[in-house]
Structures are given as structure tokens and as C-alpha cells.
C-alpha positions in Angstrom: 0.0 0.0 0.0 2.8 2.4 0.9 4.5 1.6 -2.5 1.2 2.3 -4.3 0.9 5.7 -2.6 4.5 6.6 -3.5 3.9 5.5 -7.1 0.8 7.7 -7.4 2.5 10.7 -5.8 5.4 10.3 -8.2 3.1 10.0 -11.2 1.2 13.1 -10.2 4.4 15.1 -9.7 5.9 13.9 -13.0 2.7 14.6 -15.0 2.2 18.0 -13.4 5.8 19.0 -14.3 5.4 17.7 -17.8 2.2 19.6 -18.3 3.7 22.7 -16.9 6.7 22.4 -19.3 4.3 21.9 -22.3 1.8 24.6 -21.5 2.3 27.4 -24.0 2.3 30.9 -22.6 -0.4 33.1 -24.2 0.8 35.3 -27.0 1.2 38.9 -25.8 1.9 41.4 -28.5 2.4 44.3 -26.1 5.8 46.0 -26.2 5.4 49.0 -23.9 5.4 48.4 -20.1 2.2 49.3 -18.3 4.0 51.5 -15.7 4.7 54.2 -18.3 0.9 54.7 -18.9 1.1 54.4 -22.7 -2.6 55.3 -23.0 -1.8 58.7 -21.6 1.1 59.2 -24.0 -0.7 61.6 -26.3 -2.1 63.8 -23.5 1.4 64.0 -21.9 3.0 64.9 -25.2 0.4 67.5 -26.2 0.5 69.0 -22.7 4.2 69.6 -23.2 3.5 71.3 -26.5 1.0 73.5 -24.9 3.5 74.5 -22.2 5.9 75.5 -25.0 3.2 77.5 -26.8 2.5 79.3 -23.5 6.0 80.5 -23.3 5.9 81.9 -26.8 2.6 83.6 -26.0 4.0 85.1 -22.8 7.0 86.6 -24.6 4.7 88.2 -27.2 2.4 89.6 -24.5 5.3 91.1 -22.5 6.3 93.2 -25.5 2.9 95.0 -25.5 4.3 98.3 -24.1 2.6 101.0 -26.1 -0.8 101.7 -27.6 0.7 101.3 -31.0 2.0 97.9 -30.0 -1.4 96.9 -28.8 -3.3 98.1 -31.9 -1.0 96.1 -34.1 -1.5 93.1 -31.9 -5.3 93.5 -31.9 -5.3 93.6 -35.7 -3.2 90.5 -36.0 -5.4 88.6 -33.5 -8.6 89.5 -35.2 -7.2 88.6 -38.6 -6.2 85.2 -37.3 -9.4 84.6 -35.5 -11.6 85.4 -38.6 -9.4 83.3 -40.8 -9.7 80.3 -38.5 -13.5 80.6 -38.5 -13.5 80.1 -42.3 -15.7 81.4 -45.0 -18.9 83.1 -43.8 -21.9 84.5 -45.7 -23.3 87.6 -47.3 -23.9 90.4 -44.8 -26.3 92.0 -47.3 -28.7 89.1 -47.4 -32.2 90.1 -46.2 -33.0 89.3 -42.5 -36.7 88.9 -43.3 -37.7 89.4 -39.6 -41.1 88.2 -38.6 -42.7 89.1 -35.3 -44.9 86.0 -34.7 -46.6 87.2 -31.5 -46.4 89.9 -28.8 -47.6 89.9 -25.2 -47.2 91.8 -22.0 -45.6 90.6 -18.7 -46.2 92.1 -15.3 -48.4 95.1 -14.5 -47.7 98.8 -15.1 -44.8 99.7 -12.8 -41.3 98.7 -12.0 -41.4 95.1 -13.3 -43.5 95.5 -16.5 -42.1 94.7 -19.9 -43.4 93.6 -23.3 -42.1 90.6 -25.4 -42.0 90.2 -29.2 -41.4 86.7 -30.4 -39.2 86.9 -33.5 -37.8 84.7 -36.3 -35.2 86.1 -38.7 -32.8 84.6 -41.3 -29.1 85.1 -40.5 -28.4 83.3 -43.8 -31.1 82.8 -46.5 -33.4 80.0 -45.2 -31.3 79.6 -42.0 -33.7 80.7 -39.3 -32.9 82.1 -35.8 -35.6 82.1 -33.1 -35.5 85.0 -30.7 -37.4 86.9 -28.0 -37.2 90.7 -27.8 -37.8 92.2 -24.3 -39.0 95.8 -24.5 -39.2 98.3 -21.6 -42.5 99.7 -20.5 -42.9 102.7 -22.8 -44.8 104.6 -20.1 -41.7 104.6 -17.9 -38.9 104.6 -20.6 -39.1 106.4 -23.9 -37.5 104.9 -27.0 -35.0 104.7 -28.5 -33.2 102.4 -26.1 -29.7 101.0 -25.6 -29.9 97.4 -26.6 -28.4 94.1 -25.2 -27.9 90.9 -27.0 -28.2 87.9 -24.7 -26.8 84.5 -25.8 -27.7 81.3 -24.0 -25.5 78.7 -22.5 -26.0 75.0 -23.0 -29.6 74.3 -22.2 -32.1 72.6 -24.4 -34.6 75.4 -23.4 -32.1 78.1 -24.4 -33.8 81.5 -24.3 -36.8 80.0 -22.4 -34.6 78.6 -19.6 -35.6 80.4 -16.4 -32.1 81.8 -15.5 -31.6 82.9 -19.1 -34.9 84.8 -19.0 -34.0 86.7 -15.9 -31.3 88.9 -17.3 -33.6 90.1 -20.2 -36.5 90.6 -17.8 -34.4 92.6 -15.3 -32.8 94.7 -18.1 -36.0 95.4 -19.9 -37.8 96.4 -16.7 -35.0 98.9 -16.1 -35.0 100.5 -19.5 -32.9 98.4 -21.8 -34.2 96.6 -25.0 -32.9 93.0 -24.9 -32.8 90.5 -27.7 -32.3 86.8 -26.6 -31.5 84.3 -29.3 -31.5 80.5 -29.4 -28.0 79.2 -30.4 -27.9 76.4 -33.0 -28.9 73.1 -31.6 -30.7 74.6 -28.6 -34.2 75.9 -28.0 -36.2 75.9 -31.2 -33.1 75.3 -33.3 -32.5 71.6 -33.2 -30.4 70.3 -36.1 -31.6 66.7 -35.6 -35.4 66.8 -35.5 -35.5 63.3 -33.9 -33.6 64.9 -30.9 -30.8 62.4 -31.5 -28.1 64.8 -30.6 -29.6 68.0 -29.2 -27.3 70.3 -27.4 -23.6 69.7 -26.8 -23.6 66.5 -28.8 -25.2 68.4 -31.7 -22.5 71.1 -31.4 -19.8 68.5 -31.7 -21.4 66.8 -34.7 -21.7 70.2 -36.4 -18.0 70.8 -35.5 -16.9 67.4 -37.0 -18.7 68.2 -40.3 -17.3 71.7 -40.4 -13.6 71.0 -39.8 -12.9 69.6 -43.2 -14.3 72.8 -44.7 -12.1 75.0 -42.5 -15.0 76.0 -40.4 -16.1 75.5 -36.8 -19.3 75.3 -34.9 -18.3 78.8 -33.7 -18.6 80.0 -37.3 -22.3 79.6 -37.3 -22.7 81.1 -33.8 -20.6 84.1 -34.6 -22.6 84.8 -37.8 -25.9 84.5 -36.0 -24.7 87.2 -33.5 -23.4 89.5 -36.3 -26.8 89.4 -38.0 -28.6 89.7 -34.6 -26.8 93.0 -34.1 -27.6 94.0 -37.7 -31.3 93.4 -36.8 -31.0 95.5 -33.6 -29.4 98.3 -35.4 -32.2 98.3 -38.0 -34.9 98.9 -35.3 -35.9 102.5 -34.9 -36.4 102.0 -31.1 -32.7 101.1 -30.7 -29.8 103.5 -30.3 -27.5 101.9 -32.9 -24.1 102.7 -31.2 -25.3 101.5 -27.8 -25.1 97.7 -28.1 -24.1 95.3 -25.3 -23.7 91.5 -25.3 -23.8 89.1 -22.3 -24.3 85.4 -21.8 -23.3 82.6 -19.4 -21.3 79.4 -20.0 -21.7 78.6 -23.7 -23.2 82.0 -23.9 -20.1 83.4 -22.2 -18.1 81.7 -25.1 -20.3 83.4 -27.7 -20.1 86.7 -25.9 -16.3 86.5 -25.8 -16.1 85.8 -29.5 -18.5 88.6 -30.7 -17.0 91.2 -28.3 -13.6 90.5 -29.7 -14.5 90.6 -33.4 -17.4 93.0 -33.8 -16.5 96.7 -33.2 -20.2 97.5 -32.7 -20.2 95.7 -29.3 -19.8 98.7 -27.0 -20.1 96.8 -23.7 -19.6 93.1 -22.9 -20.1 90.8 -19.9 -19.2 87.2 -20.5 -20.1 85.0 -17.5 -18.6 81.6 -16.4 -16.3 81.0 -19.3 -13.2 83.2 -19.6 -10.3 81.8 -17.6 -7.3 80.7 -19.7 -6.4 77.8 -22.0 -2.7 77.3 -21.3 -2.6 76.6 -17.6 -5.4 74.4 -16.2 -8.3 74.3 -18.7 -6.8 72.3 -21.5 -3.9 70.3 -20.1 -5.4 69.5 -16.7 -9.2 69.5 -17.3 -10.0 69.0 -21.0 -11.0 70.9 -24.0 -14.7 71.8 -24.1 -17.2 71.3 -27.0 -16.4 72.1 -30.6 -17.1 75.8 -30.7 -14.8 76.5 -27.8 -11.8 75.1 -29.7 -10.4 77.3 -32.5 -7.9 75.6 -34.8 -4.3 76.5 -34.0 -5.1 79.2 -31.5 -2.6 78.0 -28.9 0.3 77.8 -31.3 -0.6 81.2 -32.8 -1.0 82.6 -29.3 -4.7 83.5 -28.8 -5.6 82.8 -25.2 -8.8 83.8 -23.4 -7.3 87.1 -22.3 -6.9 88.0 -26.0 -10.7 88.2 -26.4 -10.5 91.0 -23.9 -7.4 92.6 -25.4 -8.9 92.6 -28.9 -11.6 95.0 -27.7 -9.5 97.2 -25.4 -10.4 99.7 -24.0 -14.2 99.1 -24.3 -16.0 98.2 -21.1 -15.7 94.5 -20.3 -16.9 92.7 -17.2 -15.7 89.1 -16.6 -18.1 87.1 -14.3 -16.8 84.0 -12.6 -17.8 81.6 -9.9 -15.5 80.4 -7.1 -16.2 76.7 -7.6 -16.6 76.8 -11.3 -14.9 74.1 -13.5 -13.6 77.1 -15.5 -10.8 77.8 -12.9 -11.4 80.9 -11.0 -7.7 81.5 -10.4 -7.1 81.6 -14.2 -10.1 84.0 -14.5 -8.4 86.4 -12.2 -5.1 86.0 -14.0 -7.0 86.8 -17.3 -8.4 90.0 -15.7 -5.0 91.1 -14.4 -3.4 90.6 -17.8 -6.2 92.4 -19.6 -6.3 95.2 -17.1 -2.6 96.0 -17.8 -3.5 96.4 -21.5 -6.6 98.6 -20.7 -4.3 100.7 -18.5 -2.0 101.4 -21.4 -5.0 103.2 -23.0 -5.7 105.0 -19.7 -8.9 103.1 -18.9 -8.1 100.3 -16.4 -11.5 100.7 -14.8 -13.2 99.5 -17.9 -11.9 96.0 -17.3 -13.5 94.4 -14.2 -14.5 91.2 -12.6 -17.3 89.8 -10.4 -16.6 86.6 -8.4 -19.6 84.8 -6.9 -19.0 82.1 -4.2 -20.8 79.3 -5.9 -20.6 76.6 -8.6 -20.9 77.1 -12.4 -24.0 79.0 -13.3 -25.6 82.4 -13.9 -26.4 83.1 -10.3 -28.4 86.1 -9.2 -25.4 88.2 -8.2 -23.9 87.6 -11.6 -27.1 88.3 -13.4 -27.6 91.6 -11.5 -23.9 92.5 -12.2 -24.5 92.0 -16.0 -27.5 94.4 -16.0 -25.8 97.0 -13.8 -22.7 96.9 -16.1 -24.9 97.5 -19.1 -26.8 100.3 -17.5 -23.6 102.0 -16.4 -21.9 102.0 -19.7 -24.8 102.0 -22.2 -27.2 104.3 -20.4 -24.9 106.2 -18.0 -26.9 105.0 -15.0 -24.9 103.6 -12.1 -27.7 102.0 -10.2 -27.8 99.1 -7.7 -30.8 97.4 -9.3 -31.8 94.0 -8.0 -34.1 91.1 -9.0 -37.3 91.0 -7.0 -39.3 88.0 -6.1 -42.3 89.3 -8.0 -40.3 89.9 -11.3 -42.5 88.1 -13.9 -41.0 85.2 -15.8 -42.5 83.4 -18.8 -43.4 79.7 -19.0 -41.2 78.0 -21.5 -44.0 77.5 -24.0 -44.7 81.3 -24.0 -41.3 81.9 -25.5 -41.8 79.8 -28.6 -41.4 81.9 -31.7 -42.1 79.3 -34.5 -45.4 77.7 -35.3 -44.3 74.2 -34.6 -41.6 74.8 -32.0 -38.7 74.1 -34.4 -37.1 76.3 -37.0 -36.3 73.2 -39.1 -40.1 72.7 -39.6 -40.4 75.9 -41.5 -40.8 75.2 -45.2 -37.4 75.4 -47.0 -35.4 75.7 -43.8 -31.7 74.9 -44.0 -29.6 73.3 -41.3 -25.9 73.8 -40.6 -25.4 70.5 -42.4 -27.2 71.9 -45.5 -25.0 75.0 -45.4 -21.9 72.8 -45.2 -23.2 70.7 -48.1 -23.6 73.9 -50.1 -20.0 74.9 -49.4 -18.8 71.3 -50.0 -20.3 71.4 -53.5 -18.7 74.8 -54.2 -15.3 73.5 -53.1 -15.7 70.4 -55.3 -15.8 72.6 -58.3 -12.9 74.7 -57.1 -10.7 71.7 -56.5 -11.4 70.3 -59.9 -10.3 73.6 -61.5 -7.2 73.6 -59.3 -6.2 70.1 -60.2 -6.3 70.9 -63.9 -3.7 73.6 -63.4 -1.2 72.1 -60.8 1.2 69.2 -61.0 1.9 66.5 -58.5 4.7 68.4 -56.7 2.4 71.4 -56.2 -0.2 69.1 -54.7 2.4 67.5 -52.4 3.4 71.0 -51.1 -0.2 71.9 -50.5 -0.9 68.6 -48.6 2.2 69.2 -46.4 1.0 72.7 -45.6 -2.4 71.5 -44.6 -1.5 68.3 -42.7 1.7 69.6 -41.2 3.8 66.7 -42.5 7.4 67.8 -42.9 9.7 66.8 -45.7 11.4 63.5 -44.8 14.8 65.2 -44.3 13.3 67.6 -41.7 11.7 64.8 -39.5 14.2 64.0 -36.7 15.7 60.5 -36.7 14.2 57.9 -34.5 16.0 55.9 -31.8 15.2 52.2 -31.7 15.4 49.9 -28.7 15.3 46.1 -29.2 13.2 44.6 -26.4 14.0 41.0 -27.3 11.9 38.2 -28.7 8.4 37.2 -27.7 6.8 33.8 -28.0 5.3 32.8 -31.4 1.5 32.2 -31.3 0.3 28.8 -32.4 -1.3 30.2 -35.6 2.0 31.5 -36.8 4.3 28.6 -35.9 4.3 27.2 -39.4 5.3 30.5 -41.0 7.2 32.7 -38.4 10.8 32.0 -37.6 10.8 34.5 -34.7 9.1 37.7 -33.4 11.2 40.6 -32.2 9.9 43.5 -30.1 11.1 47.0 -30.7 10.3 50.5 -29.4 10.8 53.4 -31.8 11.1 56.8 -30.2 10.1 59.9 -32.1 9.5 63.6 -31.1 12.7 63.7 -29.1 11.7 60.5 -27.3 8.2 61.7 -26.2 6.3 59.5 -28.7 6.8 55.7 -28.4 5.9 53.4 -31.3 5.6 49.8 -30.4 6.8 47.5 -33.2 6.7 43.7 -33.8 9.0 42.3 -36.4 7.8 38.9 -37.8 10.5 37.1 -39.7 9.3 34.4 -42.1 10.8 30.8 -42.1 11.3 31.1 -45.9 13.7 33.5 -47.5 12.5 37.1 -47.1 12.0 38.8 -50.4 10.2 42.0 -49.3 9.1 43.9 -46.2 5.6 44.8 -45.4 4.6 47.4 -42.9 1.4 46.2 -41.5 -1.1 48.7 -40.0 -4.3 47.8 -38.3 -6.6 50.5 -36.8 -7.3 48.3 -33.7 -3.8 47.1 -32.9 -0.8 45.6 -34.6 -1.8 42.1 -33.6 -5.5 42.4 -34.3 -5.3 40.4 -37.6 -2.8 37.5 -37.2 -4.3 35.6 -40.2 -3.3 38.6 -42.4 0.2 38.6 -41.0 0.3 34.8 -41.6 -0.6 35.4 -45.3 2.2 38.0 -45.6 4.7 35.6 -44.0 3.6 32.8 -46.4 4.4 35.1 -49.2 8.0 35.5 -47.9 7.6 38.9 -46.5 9.1 40.2 -43.3 6.3 41.9 -41.5 6.8 45.1 -39.4 3.6 45.5 -37.4 3.3 49.0 -35.9 1.0 50.9 -33.6 1.0 54.4 -34.8 0.6 57.1 -32.1 -2.9 56.9 -30.5 -3.6 53.4 -31.8 -3.2 49.9 -30.3 -1.1 50.1 -27.1 -1.4 53.9 -27.0 -5.1 54.2 -27.9 -6.6 56.6 -25.4 -10.1 56.4 -24.0 -10.9 60.0 -23.5 -14.0 61.8 -22.2 -17.3 60.4 -23.3 -18.2 64.1 -23.7 -17.1 63.8 -27.3 -19.4 60.9 -28.1 -17.3 57.7 -28.5 -20.1 56.1 -30.5 -19.8 58.8 -33.2 -16.3 59.9 -33.3 -14.1 57.3 -31.5 -12.5 57.6 -28.1 -9.8 60.2 -29.0 -11.9 63.4 -28.7 -10.1 65.0 -25.8 -6.6 64.4 -27.2 -7.8 65.3 -30.7 -9.0 68.7 -29.6 -5.8 69.3 -27.7 -3.9 68.7 -31.0 -6.5 70.8 -32.9 -5.9 73.8 -30.6 -2.2 73.5 -31.3 -2.9 73.4 -35.1 -1.8 69.8 -35.4 -3.6 67.0 -37.3 -3.6 63.4 -36.2 -3.4 62.5 -39.9 -0.2 64.6 -40.2 1.4 63.2 -37.0 0.6 59.6 -37.8 1.8 60.0 -41.3 5.2 61.2 -40.0 5.2 58.1 -37.7 4.8 55.8 -40.7 7.4 57.7 -42.6 10.1 57.4 -39.9 9.4 53.7 -39.7 9.8 53.3 -43.4 13.0 55.4 -43.4 14.5 53.3 -40.7 13.8 50.2 -42.7 15.3 51.7 -45.8 18.5 52.8 -43.9 18.9 49.3 -42.4 18.0 47.2 -45.4 18.0 49.2 -48.6 18.0 46.2 -50.8 14.4 45.1 -49.8 11.4 47.0 -51.1 8.7 48.0 -48.6 5.0 47.9 -49.1 2.2 49.2 -46.8 -0.6 46.8 -45.9 -3.5 48.2 -44.0 -6.6 47.0 -42.3 -9.1 49.8 -41.5 -10.1 53.2 -42.8 -8.0 55.2 -40.3 -4.7 53.5 -41.2 -5.6 53.4 -44.9 -5.9 57.2 -44.9 -2.4 57.4 -43.3 -0.9 55.0 -45.8 -2.3 57.1 -48.7 -0.8 60.2 -47.3 2.6 58.6 -46.7 2.9 57.1 -50.1 1.7 60.3 -51.7 4.3 62.5 -49.9 7.3 60.1 -50.0 6.7 57.6 -52.8 10.4 56.5 -53.0 10.1 54.8 -49.7 7.3 52.4 -50.7 6.8 49.7 -53.4 3.1 49.9 -53.1 0.0 50.2 -50.9 -2.7 47.6 -50.2 -5.9 48.7 -48.6 -8.0 45.9 -47.1 -10.8 48.3 -46.4 -12.0 51.3 -48.4 -11.2 54.9 -47.4 -14.2 57.2 -47.8 -13.8 60.6 -49.5 -14.1 63.6 -47.2 -16.6 65.0 -49.6 -18.9 62.1 -48.7 -18.3 62.6 -45.0 -19.6 66.2 -45.2 -22.5 65.2 -47.5 -23.6 62.6 -44.9 -24.3 65.4 -42.4 -24.8 63.3 -39.3 -21.4 61.6 -39.8 -20.2 58.6 -37.8 -16.5 59.1 -38.6 -13.3 58.9 -36.6 -12.5 62.4 -35.5 -8.8 61.8 -35.8 -9.3 61.4 -39.5 -10.4 65.0 -39.9 -7.9 67.6 -41.2 -8.9 71.2 -40.8 -9.5 72.9 -44.1 -8.5 69.9 -46.2 -11.4 70.2 -48.6 -10.3 73.6 -49.6 -7.4 72.0 -51.5 -7.7 68.2 -51.8 -9.7 65.1 -51.0 -9.0 61.3 -50.6 -9.7 60.5 -54.3 -6.8 62.8 -55.2 -4.5 60.6 -53.1 -5.9 57.4 -54.5 -5.5 58.7 -58.1 -1.9 59.4 -57.5 -0.9 56.5 -55.3 -3.1 53.9 -57.1 -3.3 51.4 -54.2 -4.3 47.8 -54.5 -7.8 47.6 -53.0 
């Protein structure tokens, strides 16, 4: 019995060791160690670029010593800002204002005012819904100073209670106020099925506008320009006494129009202005599409510059102590702006209110807005306050359209329709350009738009061999070994994980394999390449595979992919992911050429995102590649814009690309195998 027990124990020990020796370790294609947080790589890299840009901005700001210096700076800032907003529309188009109903609020006395519900066309067939709050004519005789109120992010927009209270208070104290619905809010949904109303809608509009060199802000800016046109057309308005105020997203809009439109005599942006370089972008995140102007950080246009551009006109910055727009940065903005106002001799015209509360247009801030407008528009320095009996409308009272949505008006156009119109116009322009320019001219144009440098100007990469990894069962018949490499670019700040698959047969050619999910997402495809005697270099370009970020859901992963936060950080710096990833691919190909110049290199892709990168790389540096194979089609950008509600990776968008070229231009030149 004892011998039997010993025999069984020995057998179990022997078999367990044998099984342990024969158990294959699971294939792990990762190259980068988890402790370096590879998924945060792009944010870290871009934050460093923002810090560099801040230093440049600071040096430029420090040189603003005289009024002449400032005036030159103001002109440069405005020119840049308008250029980045892209093509706008005809200021001479008829506004066709229609007052759809009028009614009185309150009783004769201190809180009484009248409302006109209004619809006008800021662009032909592009309707803006609005409410005009008029003072009691028995107490205040026309004409009046006027205030434009722009709403923050609320589906009710002008009908939201706190956004009603400023117009009501101002009108009951002698100011005529026009409150408009921004696009995608109130009565101005762009998706009539409510699929993306509000912020999501703003980001969808932004995605469709980027390729055209526009921005969601372009439409908001234009609505405000035409709203002021309308105010100045009214006989009961003093045309040179126009103020603008708004909270949150309305603070954004106020900041833009006060910087760009000379007619804004007085401004009071609330709960927005802080600063972009310090906390807002690197430490918190970019906000929605209209709050990100392409290239503004690299050019040097911070929040304070919206104030500087209008100096020395009266400007009140309103902030909240516990706001997610950092209050410390808001105070820094006021200090920096006040110095500039002081150069003009009017430091008192730049001021600030801080309310000890969270983000929102709280009563103290609302009252501050109206007092500021009365002081500088009407010459009345009065401590007016909201009273509990101040009449406020029910939301359905402030509906200007017959059916509650401007898009239900016959012939109404959406932002998507306006972009389609411009898209068609640019298609004709591009065709004419292509008839008169050669390939080299097109290459230069593409470099300028994407930011891809000539190969000789892209710094060399450093390469670290991380040793071999085990061969997965599916590749044991075809792969001799698999080596792991890390390629470092951007002075070591960007890490590209690489796997080199060497075939068992003689290698005749090298294939750079790109998959939009990860470098090991399609082992059967790698096996096919190995069977064909090709050495396979599988690479995760920045922001893909091991370094794929999962950013804020604020940017709608289901529509645009998970890179929204990092994408907009790059966008603010004037960088395109297409350009950065194209350079990644080029440095890998250059390294291969330098280390084995006898073998030709082709690009094999799986996925639209990497296919787009392959087309750019082969177009710009054709001598590096023997060919391109696309396993999935790459859509034209024209089609992306035409689709309107586009489900398209945001990292594939290049600002202003359709002004000069489209994906078919690349395909025609590269002639990939598809």
C-alpha cells in the first residue's frame, strides 16, 4: 500500500511538471510596459507642446508696451481669428424678420415689460428664433440702448428660467434686450429626432465643419453678427449703444463677438473666460467644438486675448468660485487684460465679479451684468436687483415658431445643409485647381495643410530592441521568430511599439502592417504575408493599439471614436492626427530603408483610419514604398460632409483639407491595391 501511494504521488508530480513544461504561454503582442501609462502618452506629449506654446505667448504679451504695439496686436489677433472661422456668408442678405406674437408681462410699474417673439434669417433660409424684451414705454421712452443675450448649454435656451431673468431685469430697467437661441438649442435643433440635441449636436456640427475650414463657432458668430444687424435696424434702438452678455456657452459666444465686432460697446461674459494654457486644456480638458479654435494655442490666442482685442471698451468678466472654469485663471486673465486697458488709460473698464458658488448664472452675476450694461450704455450707475415678483415666462410662452422648431419651416436649411452647399462649391474649385497644378504642387499643398514635414526635416528615431516574444500557435508554421522594438520619435516623447515577424522562408520583401485596432488584431493577415515570404513590421502608430486613449465620453465615442479630448488638444495646437501619424509611418519606413536598402517596402492596412495614413505617406514620399494595399476602403471627405450626421473617426479630420484636396486625389496618385 505504501509503495502504491509513493507511485501515485510520483506519477502526479511527473505529469504536473510535464504539463507545466508543455503549457504554452499566451501570446502577448504588447511592447510598452504598463507602468509608463502608454494610453496617456498623447495627452502628456500634447500638454508639453501647450507649455511650449504658452512660453511663446508670454514673450509676445510682454512686448505690448505702447498703444501702437497693442493696436498692431489687436489687428493680428482679429485677422487670425476670422481666418480660422473660415468662410462666412453675405452680410447684405435680407434678414426677413417676422414678429410671430407679442404679449405683456407684469403690470404697469417697475417690473413691467413687453415681449415680441421673432424669427429672422441670419443666412437665407437659415432661421434664428428669438425673443425681444422691450421696456414699459410709459416709464422709458424709446430709443433704447440694446443688449444681445446669448444662451448657454440648455435645451430650453432663451426659455430657460435663469436665461430669462437677465432680459427681464434689463427690460424692466429701460434696456431693450434680444435673446436668441443658439444652434442646436431651444427651437433650433439640427436633428429633428432629438438624437443629438445640445452639446452632442455642437460636436457633430463641428466634425462636419472641420474639413471645410469652419467651426461650430462660425455659425454662432454669424448669428450674432446678424442679430446686431437686426437690432441696429430697429428705430427703437440706439445703434451705437449695443451690449452683449451670456453665461457658460453664452459666455463663449459673448467672448467671440465682443472680440470681433466693433459694434459691441459693452460686454459681460459669464462663467467662461479663464485661460487655456494653464489648467483648462492640459489639466481638465477641451470643451465642446465651438470652444476650440484651430491652431489658437500655437498662434497665441488665449482667453485674455478676447478682452485685449476690444480694449479699452468696457468688459466685465463674471466668474464663480467653484466653477470648473478655474477661478484662479479667470483672475489672471483680468489682471493681464487690465494692464492692457491701463495702457489706454482706462483700467476701470476691465473688471470682474466673483460669486462664491458653482458654475451658473447666479443672481449676483445676473444683476452684475445688467448693472454693467446700465452703467456703460445708459450712464446710470444704479444698484438694481431682482425682486421675487419679477415676472418670468413659462417655456411655451417663448416659442417663436409655429411648430416649436425652425427646421419645420418650409425650405429651412440646417448647418449641415449649409456645409453641403459649401462642399459642392469646393468640389468645383478643387477640380479647377487640379487641372492647373502638378503633383509636386499638390504635395506641397498637402504638407502645408496636414503639417507633414519633408522627410529630411523629420528627426531621426531611436530604436530599442526589447528582445523576442513567443510565437502564437497560428504562426508557428510561418514565423521563424518575433522581435519586439520600441521606436522613439518627437525627441523621445512618442513611443511606437513594433513587432518584427521574420518568415521561415527567404525574405524577399518587407511589409509594414497597420491595423486600426492594434498591430496584432489580424494574425491571419500577418500569416498570409509571411507565407508570401515577407518580413512583417507591425506597428501601432501614435494613439492606436497600445497607446489608444479612452478620453472623455463628452465627445461621443459612439460617433467619433475615443480620442476626442486628445484630438481637440492637438487641434488647438494646429496639429492634425493625420499629419502626426503620417510622420510616424514615414520614420518607420525610413528606418527600414536605412537598415535594409535592398528590400522593397509595401504598406498593408486593415481599417479606414490607417488606410488614410498610408495614402498620405505614399503620396508624400513615394520613393520609400513599393506599393500600398488597402484591405478596407477609405471614404472621401466629400462624402463625410454630405452625410451630415457623420459617424466618422474624429482623428481622420484635417482642418480645411477640402479647400485643397480630397481622398480621391490621393488614390488617383498612389493607385493602391484595394
